[in-house]
C-alpha positions as CSV (number, residue, x, y, z in Angstrom):
1,M,-38.1,6.5,-70.7
2,I,-37.9,10.1,-69.3
3,E,-41.1,11.9,-68.2
4,D,-41.7,15.4,-69.7
5,K,-41.1,17.9,-67.3
6,N,-42.6,20.6,-68.8
7,P,-45.9,18.9,-70.3
8,K,-47.8,20.9,-72.6
9,R,-50.2,23.9,-71.0
10,T,-52.8,25.4,-73.3
11,P,-54.9,28.0,-71.6
12,L,-58.9,27.7,-72.1
13,S,-58.8,31.2,-73.3
14,E,-57.1,30.0,-76.7
15,L,-59.6,28.3,-77.5
16,G,-62.9,30.0,-76.6
17,E,-66.3,28.3,-75.0
18,F,-67.1,26.5,-78.2
19,K,-63.7,24.9,-79.3
20,L,-63.5,23.9,-76.1
21,I,-66.3,22.0,-76.6
22,E,-66.3,20.7,-79.7
23,H,-62.1,19.5,-78.5
24,L,-63.9,17.7,-75.8
25,T,-66.7,15.7,-76.5
26,K,-65.0,15.3,-80.2
27,H,-64.8,11.6,-79.0
28,F,-68.2,11.2,-77.8
29,E,-69.8,8.5,-80.0
30,I,-73.8,7.5,-80.4
31,T,-75.0,4.5,-80.0
32,Q,-78.6,5.1,-78.9
33,T,-80.8,5.3,-81.8
34,S,-83.4,7.8,-79.9
35,T,-80.7,10.3,-79.1
36,I,-81.5,12.4,-82.6
37,K,-79.4,15.5,-82.0
38,S,-76.5,15.6,-79.3
39,I,-74.1,17.9,-78.3
40,G,-73.8,21.3,-81.1
41,D,-77.0,22.9,-80.5
42,D,-79.4,24.8,-78.2
43,A,-80.4,21.4,-76.9
44,A,-80.2,17.8,-77.4
45,V,-83.4,16.0,-78.4
46,L,-84.0,12.6,-77.9
47,D,-87.5,10.4,-79.6
48,H,-89.7,9.3,-77.8
49,G,-92.3,7.8,-80.1
50,D,-94.6,10.7,-81.2
51,K,-92.7,13.5,-80.0
52,Q,-88.6,14.1,-79.3
53,I,-87.7,15.2,-76.0
54,V,-84.9,18.4,-75.7
55,V,-82.8,18.4,-72.9
56,S,-80.0,20.9,-72.2
57,T,-78.0,22.3,-69.6
58,D,-76.1,25.4,-68.2
59,L,-73.7,26.2,-65.4
60,L,-73.8,29.6,-63.9
61,V,-70.7,30.3,-61.4
62,E,-70.4,33.5,-59.0
63,G,-67.7,35.4,-60.4
64,V,-67.6,34.6,-63.9
65,H,-71.8,34.8,-64.3
66,F,-72.8,36.8,-61.8
67,D,-71.6,39.6,-58.9
68,L,-73.5,39.2,-56.1
69,S,-72.5,42.6,-54.9
70,Y,-75.8,44.1,-57.0
71,V,-77.7,40.3,-57.8
72,P,-80.4,39.8,-55.4
73,L,-80.7,35.9,-55.1
74,K,-84.2,36.1,-55.4
75,H,-83.4,37.2,-59.1
76,L,-80.7,34.6,-59.5
77,G,-82.6,31.9,-59.0
78,Y,-85.4,33.1,-61.9
79,K,-82.4,33.9,-63.9
80,A,-80.8,29.9,-63.7
81,V,-84.1,28.9,-65.1
82,M,-84.6,31.2,-67.9
83,V,-81.6,31.2,-69.4
84,N,-82.0,27.0,-69.6
85,L,-85.5,27.5,-70.8
86,S,-84.8,29.7,-73.8
87,D,-82.4,27.4,-75.2
88,I,-85.3,24.6,-75.0
89,Y,-87.3,27.4,-76.6
90,A,-85.0,27.9,-79.3
91,M,-85.6,24.5,-80.8
92,N,-89.6,24.8,-81.0
93,A,-90.0,23.4,-78.1
94,T,-92.6,23.6,-74.7
95,A,-90.2,22.6,-71.9
96,T,-92.0,20.5,-69.1
97,Q,-89.2,20.0,-66.5
98,V,-86.1,21.2,-64.8
99,T,-83.3,19.7,-62.2
100,I,-81.9,22.3,-60.1
101,S,-77.9,21.1,-58.8
102,I,-75.8,24.0,-56.3
103,A,-72.6,24.3,-54.9
104,V,-72.8,26.5,-52.0
105,S,-69.9,27.1,-49.7
106,N,-70.6,28.4,-45.9
107,R,-70.6,31.4,-46.3
108,F,-74.3,31.1,-47.2
109,P,-76.5,30.4,-44.8
110,L,-80.1,28.9,-45.0
111,E,-81.9,32.0,-45.5
112,A,-80.2,32.7,-48.3
113,L,-80.5,29.5,-50.4
114,E,-84.7,30.1,-49.5
115,E,-84.4,33.0,-51.6
116,L,-82.5,31.5,-54.4
117,Y,-85.7,28.3,-54.2
118,E,-87.5,31.4,-54.1
119,G,-87.2,32.8,-57.6
120,I,-86.5,29.0,-58.9
121,T,-90.0,28.3,-57.7
122,T,-91.7,31.5,-59.2
123,A,-90.0,30.8,-62.7
124,A,-92.1,27.4,-62.4
125,K,-95.3,28.6,-61.8
126,L,-95.1,31.5,-64.3
127,Y,-93.1,29.0,-67.1
128,N,-95.3,26.1,-65.7
129,I,-92.5,23.5,-65.3
130,D,-92.2,20.8,-62.7
131,V,-88.6,20.8,-60.5
132,V,-88.4,17.2,-60.7
133,G,-84.1,16.5,-59.4
134,G,-81.1,18.2,-58.8
135,D,-78.2,17.9,-56.2
136,T,-76.6,19.9,-53.6
137,T,-73.1,19.6,-52.3
138,S,-70.6,22.2,-50.7
139,A,-68.2,24.5,-52.2
140,T,-64.2,25.8,-51.6
141,S,-65.7,29.0,-52.1
142,G,-68.6,31.3,-53.9
143,L,-72.1,29.7,-55.5
144,I,-72.0,27.7,-58.5
145,I,-75.5,26.7,-60.1
146,S,-76.3,23.8,-62.7
147,V,-80.0,23.3,-64.2
148,T,-81.1,20.7,-66.7
149,A,-84.2,21.6,-68.5
150,I,-86.3,19.3,-70.6
151,G,-88.9,19.6,-73.1
152,E,-90.8,18.6,-75.7
153,V,-91.7,19.0,-79.6
154,K,-93.3,17.3,-82.1
155,K,-91.5,15.6,-85.1
156,D,-92.1,17.4,-87.7
157,K,-91.9,21.2,-85.7
158,V,-87.9,20.6,-84.1
159,V,-86.2,23.4,-85.1
160,L,-82.4,23.2,-85.6
161,R,-79.6,25.9,-85.9
162,S,-79.3,24.1,-89.5
163,G,-81.9,24.5,-91.4
164,A,-81.5,27.6,-92.9
165,K,-81.5,28.2,-96.7
166,P,-81.0,31.3,-99.5
167,N,-83.8,33.3,-99.5
168,D,-84.9,33.0,-96.0
169,L,-85.4,35.8,-94.1
170,L,-83.4,36.6,-90.7
171,V,-85.9,37.5,-88.2
172,V,-85.2,38.4,-84.3
173,T,-87.4,38.6,-81.3
174,G,-88.1,41.9,-79.0
175,D,-85.1,44.5,-78.4
176,I,-81.5,43.7,-78.3
177,G,-79.1,45.6,-76.1
178,G,-81.1,45.9,-72.9
179,A,-78.8,43.5,-70.6
180,Y,-75.1,44.3,-71.6
181,M,-76.3,48.1,-71.2
182,G,-78.1,46.8,-68.0
183,L,-75.5,45.6,-67.0
184,Q,-73.2,48.8,-68.0
185,V,-75.0,50.8,-65.3
186,L,-74.7,47.9,-62.2
187,E,-71.2,47.8,-62.7
188,R,-70.9,51.4,-62.4
189,E,-72.7,52.0,-59.6
190,K,-70.6,49.2,-58.0
191,E,-67.8,51.3,-58.2
192,V,-69.5,54.5,-56.8
193,F,-70.6,52.9,-54.1
194,K,-66.9,51.5,-53.2
195,V,-66.0,54.6,-52.9
196,N,-69.2,56.4,-51.2
197,P,-70.9,53.4,-49.6
198,N,-73.1,56.0,-48.4
199,S,-74.6,56.6,-52.2
200,Q,-77.8,55.5,-52.8
201,P,-78.0,55.1,-56.8
202,D,-81.7,56.4,-58.8
203,L,-81.5,53.8,-61.3
204,S,-85.5,54.4,-62.0
205,M,-84.1,56.3,-65.7
206,Y,-82.5,52.6,-66.2
207,T,-85.6,50.2,-65.2
208,Y,-86.1,48.6,-68.5
209,I,-82.7,47.7,-69.2
210,I,-81.7,46.5,-65.4
211,E,-85.0,44.3,-65.8
212,R,-83.5,42.9,-68.7
213,Q,-80.2,41.9,-66.8
214,L,-81.5,40.9,-63.8
215,K,-85.0,39.7,-64.8
216,P,-84.7,38.1,-68.2
217,E,-88.0,36.3,-69.5
218,A,-87.4,33.6,-71.7
219,R,-89.8,33.9,-74.8
220,K,-92.2,31.0,-74.7
221,D,-95.0,33.3,-76.2
222,I,-93.1,33.6,-78.9
223,I,-93.0,29.7,-79.2
224,E,-96.9,30.0,-78.5
225,L,-97.0,33.0,-81.0
226,L,-95.5,31.1,-84.0
227,E,-97.9,28.1,-83.9
228,K,-100.8,30.5,-84.1
229,L,-99.4,32.1,-87.1
230,A,-99.0,28.3,-88.8
231,V,-95.0,29.0,-88.8
232,T,-92.2,27.0,-88.4
233,P,-88.9,28.4,-88.5
234,T,-86.5,26.8,-91.2
235,S,-83.8,28.0,-88.3
236,M,-83.1,29.2,-84.8
237,I,-81.2,30.1,-82.0
238,D,-81.3,31.9,-78.6
239,I,-79.2,35.2,-78.2
240,S,-77.1,34.8,-75.2
241,D,-73.8,35.8,-76.4
242,G,-74.6,38.4,-78.3
243,L,-76.0,38.7,-82.1
244,S,-73.3,38.6,-84.3
245,S,-72.2,35.0,-82.6
246,E,-75.7,33.9,-83.2
247,V,-76.0,35.2,-87.0
248,I,-72.6,32.9,-87.2
249,H,-73.8,30.0,-85.5
250,L,-76.7,29.4,-87.4
251,C,-74.6,30.6,-90.6
252,K,-72.0,28.0,-89.8
253,Q,-74.2,24.7,-88.8
254,S,-77.0,25.8,-92.1
255,K,-73.9,26.3,-94.5
256,V,-75.5,30.0,-95.7
257,G,-74.1,33.6,-95.8
258,V,-75.9,36.3,-94.7
259,D,-76.8,40.4,-94.8
260,V,-77.9,42.3,-91.1
261,Y,-79.2,45.2,-92.0
262,E,-77.9,47.6,-89.1
263,N,-80.7,50.2,-89.6
264,K,-83.5,47.1,-88.5
265,I,-81.9,45.8,-85.9
266,P,-84.4,46.4,-82.8
267,L,-83.0,49.3,-79.8
268,D,-85.2,50.2,-77.1
269,P,-85.4,53.8,-76.8
270,Q,-83.6,53.7,-73.2
271,V,-80.9,51.6,-74.8
272,I,-79.7,53.9,-77.1
273,S,-79.6,56.4,-74.3
274,T,-77.6,54.3,-72.4
275,C,-75.2,53.6,-75.4
276,E,-74.8,57.7,-75.4
277,E,-74.9,58.5,-71.7
278,F,-71.7,56.1,-71.9
279,N,-70.5,56.9,-75.1
280,I,-70.9,53.6,-76.9
281,D,-72.1,52.7,-80.5
282,S,-75.3,51.4,-80.2
283,T,-74.9,49.1,-83.0
284,T,-71.6,47.1,-81.7
285,I,-73.7,46.8,-78.0
286,A,-76.4,45.5,-80.1
287,L,-74.3,43.0,-82.8
288,N,-71.8,42.0,-79.4
289,G,-73.5,42.5,-76.1
290,G,-75.4,39.2,-74.9
291,E,-77.7,37.7,-72.3
292,D,-80.7,39.3,-73.9
293,Y,-82.4,35.9,-74.1
294,E,-84.3,36.9,-77.2
295,L,-84.6,34.6,-80.6
296,L,-82.9,35.0,-83.4
297,M,-84.5,32.9,-86.6
298,T,-85.1,32.0,-90.1
299,V,-87.9,32.0,-91.6
300,S,-89.1,31.5,-95.6
301,Q,-90.8,34.4,-97.4
302,D,-93.7,32.5,-98.2
303,D,-94.2,32.5,-94.6
304,F,-93.7,36.6,-94.4
305,P,-97.2,37.9,-94.9
306,K,-97.8,35.7,-91.8
307,I,-95.0,37.5,-89.9
308,K,-95.9,41.0,-91.2
309,G,-96.2,43.4,-89.2
310,N,-96.6,41.6,-85.5
311,P,-94.8,44.1,-82.9
312,N,-92.6,40.9,-81.4
313,L,-91.2,40.0,-84.6
314,T,-88.2,41.9,-87.0
315,V,-87.0,41.2,-90.1
316,I,-83.0,42.0,-89.9
317,G,-81.8,40.3,-92.7
318,Y,-81.5,38.0,-95.9
319,I,-79.8,34.8,-96.0
320,T,-77.5,34.3,-98.9
321,E,-75.6,31.7,-100.8
322,E,-72.4,30.7,-98.4
323,E,-70.0,32.3,-100.7
324,R,-71.3,35.3,-100.2
325,G,-70.1,35.3,-96.6
326,M,-71.7,36.9,-93.4
327,H,-72.1,40.6,-93.6
328,L,-73.8,43.7,-91.6
329,V,-74.5,46.7,-94.6
330,T,-74.3,50.2,-92.4
331,R,-76.6,52.5,-92.7
332,A,-74.5,54.1,-95.3
333,E,-74.6,50.6,-97.1
334,E,-71.4,49.2,-96.5
335,K,-70.6,45.8,-96.2
336,I,-69.2,44.8,-93.5
337,P,-67.7,41.4,-92.3
338,I,-69.8,40.0,-89.6
339,I,-67.4,38.8,-86.2
340,A,-68.0,37.1,-83.2
341,K,-67.1,39.3,-80.3
342,G,-69.7,38.3,-77.7
343,W,-69.5,37.2,-74.3
344,N,-66.9,34.4,-73.9
345,A,-66.7,32.9,-70.4
346,L,-63.1,31.8,-71.1
347,N,-62.1,35.2,-71.2
348,N,-64.1,36.8,-69.0
349,Q,-63.7,36.2,-65.6
350,S,-63.8,38.3,-62.8
């Protein structure tokens, strides 16, 4: 038998993150009765009596997900926890524990890791979660952080991506686009610093958007608010990869269409002014920016009176039948197909 000297080599960027996950995991079979939901949602769901356990994990890789030239290690530790808690809250669950694993090169002294873990400790205290384990190992270069988050939710309260129905309202928490614009400011100042290491940037006018990038907050408060309002979303996802990507995930999993109204998308004034400064369209940033860690959900119209006027929740769209497609309704009343152009870690390597 002649060995193929040129075996096929498919670039990972050809698939993108979600198709890669789908491709690598398609042969996994579910054999445990306690596994209610496996790969394909924000977190796995495990059945444990009257409550279901939700589990989610994420990797943060230096040079891909963060740049230590402007990301303080304490902030990085905090953010690593937030990224994972956000997935738990996206299931309408309460986060209870995390495990933290790191691979670290010898360029990092003990003091650097102490800073990283100070951020992790702060996050655990503020969000009332236990750090229950993890692992440390050496790396040939850089820093890799892996966090697994665990949470719990009552059986009848778990919210998946697949429950949206025509006539539901599309609702987003907070405001979006800030984290991406904060990153643009930090990247610009990094380039200025390279040219002139003595320059001291004045970032006071960008405080909000830089904090959105460096120290995001997972929306635990929203889960508590929804319970208080007696509202259970029909579907939910966290906004980590950009609004357009998350809208598409919800619609595909729920087999529905959507109309998203451009003039309803919540933008902070600092996002709008920074977009103008960078000569970037703010709607494009809102749709494709990513890393806001807000929650995107669908809510039955019957629940609209309960959420109406709440400053934490904004209705930005309307769920339609699948055959009507996914559209952005512009301020000029034009309908434009929604295309995912959000964050793809396999294409965004620095």
